[in-house]
C-alpha positions in Angstrom: 113.8 91.9 69.8 116.3 90.5 72.2 119.6 92.0 73.1 121.6 89.3 71.4 120.2 90.1 68.0 119.6 93.8 68.4 120.0 96.1 65.4 122.7 98.8 65.4 121.0 102.2 64.9 123.0 105.0 63.5 120.5 107.6 62.3 116.8 108.5 63.0 115.9 107.0 59.7 117.5 103.7 60.8 115.5 103.7 64.0 112.2 104.4 62.2 112.9 101.5 59.8 113.6 99.2 62.7 110.4 99.9 64.6 108.1 97.5 62.6 110.6 94.6 63.2 110.9 95.5 66.8 107.1 95.4 67.3 106.3 92.7 64.8 104.0 94.9 62.7 103.8 98.3 61.1 102.3 100.8 63.5 99.5 103.0 62.3 97.9 105.9 64.3 100.0 105.1 67.3 102.9 106.2 69.5 106.0 104.0 69.8 108.8 104.2 72.3 112.1 102.7 71.6 114.6 102.1 74.5 118.3 102.5 73.6 121.6 101.8 75.2 124.1 103.5 73.0 123.4 102.4 69.5 121.6 99.2 70.5 117.9 98.8 70.6 116.7 97.4 74.0 112.9 97.3 73.7 110.0 98.7 71.9 106.5 99.6 73.1 103.5 100.9 71.2 100.0 102.2 72.1 97.2 103.7 70.0 96.8 107.4 69.7 94.2 108.8 72.0 90.8 109.3 70.3 90.2 112.9 69.0 87.6 113.5 71.7 89.8 112.3 74.6 89.7 114.5 77.7 93.1 116.2 78.3 93.2 115.1 81.9 92.5 111.5 81.0 95.2 111.7 78.2 97.8 113.0 80.7 97.0 110.3 83.2 97.4 107.7 80.6 100.7 109.2 79.5 101.9 109.0 83.1 101.0 105.3 83.4 102.8 104.6 80.2 105.9 106.6 81.3 106.1 104.7 84.6 105.9 101.4 82.6 108.7 102.5 80.3 110.8 103.6 83.3 110.8 100.0 84.6 112.6 98.9 81.4 115.7 100.6 82.7 117.0 101.6 79.2 119.6 104.4 79.1 117.4 106.6 77.0 114.2 106.5 74.9 113.1 107.8 71.5 109.4 108.6 70.9 108.0 108.1 67.4 104.4 109.0 66.6 102.8 107.6 63.5 99.9 109.4 61.9 98.5 112.9 61.2 100.2 115.8 62.9 97.0 117.1 64.6 96.7 113.8 66.6 100.4 112.8 66.8 101.9 116.1 68.1 99.9 116.5 71.4 100.3 112.8 72.1 104.1 112.7 71.6 104.8 115.9 73.5 102.5 114.8 76.4 104.4 111.5 76.6 107.8 113.2 76.4 106.9 115.4 79.4 105.6 112.4 81.4 108.8 110.5 80.7 111.0 113.4 81.7 108.9 113.7 84.9 109.9 110.1 85.9 113.5 110.8 84.9 113.7 108.9 81.7 116.0 110.6 79.3 114.3 111.3 76.0 116.8 111.6 73.2 114.4 112.6 70.5 110.7 112.8 69.7 109.6 112.4 66.1 106.5 112.2 63.9 106.1 109.9 60.8 103.4 110.9 58.3 103.0 109.8 54.7 106.5 108.3 54.4 108.4 111.3 55.9 109.6 112.1 59.4 110.0 115.3 61.5 111.8 115.8 64.8 110.2 117.8 67.6 113.6 118.3 69.3 115.6 119.6 66.3 115.0 122.5 64.1 118.3 122.6 62.3 117.5 122.5 58.6 120.9 120.9 57.8 119.7 117.6 59.4 115.9 118.1 60.0 114.3 119.8 57.0 111.0 121.7 57.7 109.6 119.6 54.8 110.5 116.4 56.6 113.0 113.7 55.7 112.1 110.7 53.6 111.9 107.4 55.5 114.1 104.5 54.3 112.6 102.2 51.7 111.2 98.8 52.5 114.3 97.1 51.2 116.8 99.1 53.4 119.8 97.6 55.1 118.0 97.8 58.4 115.1 95.8 57.0 117.4 93.2 55.5 119.4 92.8 58.7 116.1 92.4 60.7 114.8 89.8 58.3 118.1 87.9 58.4 117.8 87.9 62.2 114.5 86.1 61.9 112.2 89.1 62.5 109.1 89.9 60.5 107.0 93.0 60.2 103.3 92.3 59.5 101.2 94.9 57.7 99.3 95.8 60.9 98.5 94.6 64.4 95.3 93.0 63.0 97.5 90.4 61.2 99.3 89.7 64.4 96.0 89.0 66.2 95.1 86.7 63.3 98.2 84.6 63.9 96.7 83.4 67.2 93.1 83.1 66.0 91.3 79.8 65.9 91.5 77.7 62.7 88.2 77.5 60.8 86.5 75.4 58.2 87.2 71.8 57.6 90.3 71.9 59.9 88.0 73.1 62.8 85.5 70.4 62.1 88.3 67.8 62.3 89.6 69.2 65.6 86.1 69.2 67.1 85.9 65.5 66.3 89.4 64.9 67.7 88.5 66.8 70.9 85.5 64.5 71.5 87.9 61.5 71.2 90.3 63.1 73.6 87.5 63.7 76.1 86.5 60.0 75.9 90.1 59.0 76.4 90.4 61.3 79.4 87.2 59.8 80.9 88.6 56.3 80.4 91.7 57.4 82.2 89.5 58.6 85.1 87.4 55.4 85.1 90.5 53.2 85.1 91.4 54.1 88.7 89.0 56.0 90.9 91.6 56.7 93.6 92.2 60.5 93.5 96.0 60.3 94.2 96.7 57.7 91.6 94.5 59.6 89.1 96.5 62.7 89.7 99.8 60.9 89.1 98.4 59.3 86.0 97.4 62.7 84.5 100.7 64.2 85.3 102.5 61.2 83.8 100.5 61.4 80.6 100.9 65.2 80.5 104.7 65.0 80.8 104.8 62.4 78.1 102.6 64.5 75.8 104.6 67.7 76.4 107.9 66.0 75.7 106.6 64.3 72.6 105.3 67.6 71.3 108.7 69.3 72.0 110.6 66.6 70.1 108.3 66.8 67.2 108.5 70.6 66.7 112.2 70.7 67.5 112.6 68.4 64.5 110.4 70.6 62.3 107.4 68.4 62.4 103.9 68.9 63.8 101.3 67.0 65.8 98.2 65.2 64.5 94.7 66.4 65.4 94.3 63.7 68.0 97.7 64.5 69.5 96.9 68.2 69.7 93.5 67.5 71.3 95.0 65.1 73.8 97.7 67.6 74.8 95.1 70.4 75.1 93.0 68.3 77.4 96.0 67.4 79.6 97.1 71.0 79.9 93.9 71.8 81.8 95.6 70.1 84.8 97.7 72.8 86.5 100.5 70.4 87.2 100.8 69.6 83.5 100.6 73.3 82.7 103.4 74.1 85.2 105.5 71.3 83.8 105.3 72.8 80.3 105.8 76.3 81.6 109.0 75.3 83.5 110.4 74.0 80.2 109.9 77.2 78.2 113.0 78.8 76.6 113.2 81.4 73.8 113.4 79.1 70.8 111.5 79.7 67.6 110.3 76.1 67.4 108.6 76.6 70.8 106.7 79.6 69.3 105.6 77.3 66.5 104.5 74.6 68.9 102.4 76.7 71.2 101.0 78.8 68.3 99.8 75.6 66.6 98.3 74.1 69.8 96.6 77.4 70.6 95.0 77.8 67.1 93.8 74.2 66.8 92.4 73.4 70.3 88.7 74.0 71.0 87.9 77.2 72.9 87.5 75.4 76.3 91.2 74.5 76.0 92.7 77.7 74.7 93.9 79.4 78.0 96.9 77.1 78.8 98.5 77.0 75.3 97.8 80.8 74.9 99.7 81.5 78.2 102.5 79.2 77.1 102.8 81.0 73.8 102.7 84.3 75.6 105.4 83.4 78.0 107.6 81.9 75.3 107.1 85.0 73.1 108.0 87.3 76.1 111.1 85.3 76.8 112.0 85.7 73.1 111.6 89.5 73.2 108.4 89.4 71.1 106.2 91.5 73.4 103.5 92.2 70.9 102.9 88.5 70.2 103.0 87.9 74.0 100.2 90.5 74.5 97.8 89.2 71.8 98.3 85.6 73.0 97.4 86.5 76.6 94.5 88.6 75.4 93.1 85.5 73.7 93.6 83.5 76.9 91.7 86.1 79.0 88.9 86.3 76.3 88.3 82.6 76.5 88.8 82.3 80.3 88.8 85.6 82.1 89.8 84.2 85.5 92.7 82.0 84.3 95.5 82.2 86.9 98.5 82.1 84.7 96.8 84.4 82.1 96.3 87.0 84.9 99.9 86.7 85.9 101.1 87.2 82.3 98.7 90.2 81.8 100.2 91.9 84.9 103.7 91.1 83.9 103.2 92.6 80.5 101.2 95.5 81.9 104.1 96.4 84.3 106.5 96.4 81.4 108.9 93.9 82.9 111.5 92.7 80.4 112.9 89.1 80.6 116.3 90.2 81.9 114.5 91.8 84.9 112.8 88.6 86.0 114.8 85.6 87.2 114.9 82.5 85.1 112.6 79.4 85.0 109.0 79.4 84.3 107.4 78.4 87.6 104.2 80.3 88.5 105.5 80.4 92.1 107.9 83.2 91.2 111.0 81.3 92.3 113.2 82.2 89.4 116.9 82.8 88.7 118.0 85.9 86.9 118.4 85.3 83.2 120.7 87.2 80.9 
């Protein structure tokens, strides 16, 4: 959730209602951290609860790593919310609160959400925090409505988010397999047309720039690409110069999310890494960290050594937010600060 469309949070119930829209899915058996500046939500982060048999030393070390990542977000304060049964949530939340305070991140509150009610670990005043818990807001609350109007969605679980970047199947996959074979022959013909390496490189870059621009125009207008156009774009993106060209043009617009999601889902596995990274970077620039993470995970699954995927993995792992990294998309790191 980016700063220009952040929700205004007035109560703990408001904050809990906002979390699924901040993450993009409803958290289950997990701990969420929400960064706040005043009443404005700056960022959200989520990780699974440690397994019941997790060693305490390992759990504390993991909490320390998470706390250091959250500290890099530079929010004025953080609220911790654990989702799940008290026996697992309580130690995880309190462990993380201690780790955050150690790295000098102010923790405004720490809460648990179980079976539609919430409890605060920092407040025992029955006038505001009943020992029996406080009912969470309904699914049609004002917060939910505001988030929806701002274009945010909350999927039932992270599994559904992963499914959004999964490969298409069935007849659509069969059609793309055939289109990819045609694209490969077209690529081979381009190589055979001029054996000179320098001229070949220029021809690929020229074709790649044309394909990227055409795709952008199509999706900006609300249309899509054909199977052959998707396959051809995927083949061209294997060239690092073409990938860089597309990366440099990334900006946080919803139609770009649709573009790179579509390309990622439709290309054959051998061509997944580049569009997955482009989707990840676009999602990250748009404040959709959870989508950025599942996209880069798909890239690394298909091509573990992919250079840009490794960069995105590290960027997300260090918890860097878009306003902390200077603008532009170049893999060289020469970027201007973006607001």
